[in-house]
C-alpha positions in Angstrom: 9.9 85.6 119.9 13.3 84.5 119.6 12.7 83.8 115.9 11.5 87.3 115.3 14.6 88.7 117.1 16.9 86.6 114.9 14.9 87.6 111.6 15.3 91.3 112.6 19.0 90.9 113.4 19.7 89.3 110.1 17.6 92.0 108.3 19.7 94.9 110.0 22.9 92.9 108.9 21.8 92.8 105.4 21.2 96.5 105.5 24.6 97.2 106.7 26.1 94.9 104.2 24.3 96.4 101.2 25.7 99.9 102.2 29.6 98.5 102.5 31.9 99.3 99.7 35.0 97.5 98.9 38.5 98.9 99.4 40.8 99.7 96.4 44.4 98.7 96.5 46.9 99.6 93.8 49.0 96.6 93.0 51.8 96.3 90.4 51.1 93.9 87.7 53.4 90.9 87.1 56.0 91.2 84.4 56.8 87.5 83.3 54.7 85.5 81.1 55.0 81.9 79.9 54.8 81.3 76.0 51.6 79.5 75.2 50.0 80.2 78.3 47.4 83.0 79.5 48.8 86.1 81.4 47.0 88.9 83.2 48.2 92.4 82.6 47.2 94.3 85.7 46.4 98.1 85.9 44.8 99.5 88.8 44.1 103.3 89.8 42.0 104.0 92.9 40.4 107.3 93.3 41.4 109.4 96.0 38.1 110.0 97.4 35.7 107.0 96.9 32.5 108.7 97.6 33.0 111.2 94.4 30.8 109.7 91.7 33.0 109.1 88.5 33.1 107.2 85.1 36.1 106.1 83.0 37.0 104.9 79.7 40.1 102.6 79.4 42.7 102.4 76.6 45.5 100.1 76.3 48.5 100.8 74.2 51.5 98.4 73.1 54.9 98.9 72.0 56.8 95.9 70.9 60.5 95.3 72.0 63.0 97.2 69.9 60.5 99.7 68.6 59.8 103.4 69.6 55.9 104.0 68.9 52.8 102.5 70.8 49.9 101.6 69.2 46.3 101.1 70.3 45.2 97.6 71.0 42.1 97.7 73.1 39.5 99.9 74.5 36.6 99.5 77.2 34.0 102.1 78.2 32.0 100.1 80.8 29.5 98.6 78.4 31.5 97.1 75.7 35.1 96.2 74.7 37.0 96.5 71.2 40.0 94.7 70.2 41.8 97.3 68.0 44.7 95.5 66.7 45.0 92.4 64.6 47.8 91.0 66.4 45.6 90.6 69.5 42.5 89.5 67.6 40.5 87.0 69.8 43.4 86.8 72.4 42.2 89.7 74.7 39.6 89.6 77.3 38.4 92.1 80.0 39.6 91.1 83.5 38.7 94.3 85.4 35.8 96.1 87.2 32.5 94.9 86.1 28.9 96.1 86.4 30.1 99.6 86.7 31.3 102.6 84.7 33.4 103.9 87.6 36.2 101.7 86.7 39.0 101.6 89.2 40.7 98.0 87.9 41.6 98.1 84.1 43.0 94.7 83.9 43.0 92.5 80.8 43.8 88.8 80.3 46.1 87.9 77.2 45.4 84.2 76.1 48.0 82.3 74.2 51.0 84.5 74.7 53.7 84.6 72.2 57.2 85.8 72.2 56.1 88.6 70.0 53.9 89.9 72.7 57.1 90.8 74.6 57.3 94.8 75.2 55.8 97.6 76.8 52.2 98.0 77.7 50.2 101.3 78.7 46.8 101.7 79.8 45.1 105.0 80.3 42.1 105.9 82.5 40.1 108.7 81.1 38.2 109.6 84.2 35.3 112.0 84.7 34.8 112.9 88.3 31.3 114.5 89.2 31.0 117.0 92.0 28.0 119.1 93.1 28.6 122.0 90.9 31.2 120.9 88.1 32.9 118.1 86.7 36.7 117.4 86.6 38.6 115.4 83.9 41.4 113.2 85.0 43.9 111.1 83.1 46.1 108.1 84.7 48.4 105.9 83.1 50.2 102.7 84.0 53.2 101.3 82.4 53.8 97.4 82.4 56.9 96.0 81.1 56.4 92.3 79.8 58.7 89.7 79.1 58.0 86.2 77.5 59.9 83.2 78.6 59.7 79.6 77.2 59.6 78.2 80.7 58.3 79.5 84.1 61.1 80.4 86.6 60.6 80.9 90.2 61.6 84.2 91.9 63.9 84.7 95.0 61.2 85.6 97.1 59.1 82.3 96.4 62.3 80.1 97.1 63.2 81.7 100.4 59.2 81.7 101.7 59.3 77.9 100.8 62.5 77.4 102.7 61.2 79.4 105.7 58.1 77.3 105.6 59.9 73.9 106.0 62.2 75.6 108.4 59.4 76.5 110.8 57.6 73.2 110.2 60.7 71.2 111.3 61.2 73.3 114.2 57.9 73.3 115.4 58.0 69.4 115.3 61.2 69.2 117.2 60.1 71.7 119.8 56.9 69.4 120.1 59.0 66.2 120.4 61.1 67.8 123.1 58.1 68.9 125.0 56.5 65.5 124.7 59.6 63.7 126.2 60.1 66.3 129.0 56.3 65.9 129.9 56.6 62.3 130.0 59.7 62.1 132.0 58.1 64.5 134.6 55.0 62.2 134.7 57.0 59.3 134.9 59.2 60.7 137.7 55.9 61.9 139.8 54.4 58.3 139.3 57.6 56.6 140.7 57.7 59.1 143.7 54.1 58.3 144.4 54.6 54.6 144.1 57.7 54.9 146.5 55.8 57.0 149.3 52.7 54.5 149.0 55.2 51.6 149.6 56.9 53.3 152.5 53.7 54.6 154.3 52.3 50.9 154.0 55.6 49.1 155.1 56.7 51.3 157.7 53.6 50.8 159.9 55.3 47.5 160.9 58.3 49.2 162.3 58.3 48.9 166.1 57.9 52.3 168.2 60.7 53.1 170.2 58.8 54.9 173.0 57.0 51.6 174.2 60.5 50.1 175.3 62.0 51.0 178.6 65.6 49.0 178.0 68.2 51.5 176.6 69.9 48.6 175.0 66.9 47.1 173.5 65.9 50.5 172.4 69.3 51.2 170.6 69.2 47.9 168.8 65.8 48.4 167.7 66.6 51.9 166.5 69.4 50.3 164.2 67.1 47.7 163.1 64.5 50.4 161.9 67.3 52.1 160.1 68.0 48.9 158.5 64.4 48.4 157.5 64.1 52.0 156.1 67.3 51.6 154.0 65.9 48.2 152.7 62.6 49.6 151.6 64.3 52.6 149.8 66.6 50.3 147.8 64.6 49.3 144.7 65.4 45.7 143.5 63.1 43.1 142.1 64.3 40.5 144.3 63.5 42.3 147.7 60.6 41.0 149.6 59.4 40.4 153.1 58.8 37.2 154.7 55.6 36.2 156.3 56.8 37.1 160.1 58.4 40.3 159.1 61.8 38.9 158.4 63.8 40.2 155.5 64.9 38.4 152.5 67.5 40.3 150.5 69.3 39.6 147.2 72.7 38.6 148.2 74.2 40.8 145.3 72.5 43.9 147.1 74.7 43.9 150.3 77.7 41.7 149.7 80.0 44.8 149.1 78.4 47.0 151.9 79.6 46.5 155.3 76.9 48.8 156.6 74.3 46.7 155.0 75.8 43.5 156.6 75.7 45.1 160.1 72.3 46.4 159.6 70.9 43.1 158.5 72.5 41.3 161.5 70.9 43.5 163.9 67.7 43.3 162.3 67.8 39.7 162.3 68.7 39.9 166.2 65.7 42.1 166.9 63.4 39.9 165.0 64.2 37.1 167.6 64.0 39.5 170.5 60.8 41.2 169.6 
């Protein structure tokens, strides 16, 4: 059942695709060719209403640089093409609409460009539009000014686009690096905080509770010793350890310059013997 649904869906999609028509957009031709290479002379004329049937014959004319008159060089009627001038013999090929007489793209391809090909090219659409009750003749022309150079040159737009591409890539890479460093520092800080809390929760279980003592002096001394014990735990050093009986072994460099640390250490040692 699922296979039948899939086949039916594929068949319907095929019908819709068959009825689709490509859109037409008029794009200007390039105007700079390199000597010894090929070049496409673009010429596009779109119909205003694509549903109207039409036929077109194409004619290409050329006026060399420095001359005043055009002469015919190429014709195409939808079925066959003809090169009309010996200067372009075996060097022109059709590159426009194919398998249709309703021509909207009349581009041609020029092989082995020479400096003598510099000049003005003009293409004509001799179009016949067929309506229900009559036919309408329409003539459209496009002009291409071609210059031939010995070496290809890059346009300003190409250079700017390439520079912007590299700037964007470098900027995105720097942003990614900053984000990675920021995330790493956040994760490292969170890990250190979790380890510190775990250490405090495990070590502070050994601190004696004050509520169980009835002697005020002993409670005060034990409170001070607990403060020292907490201070000792929150001070990170590689040499800080606790002895087997709960006494503290603190690196001498940690508390030599702190009177508070010395005072607290003495009280903690005292309370270790009392308790």
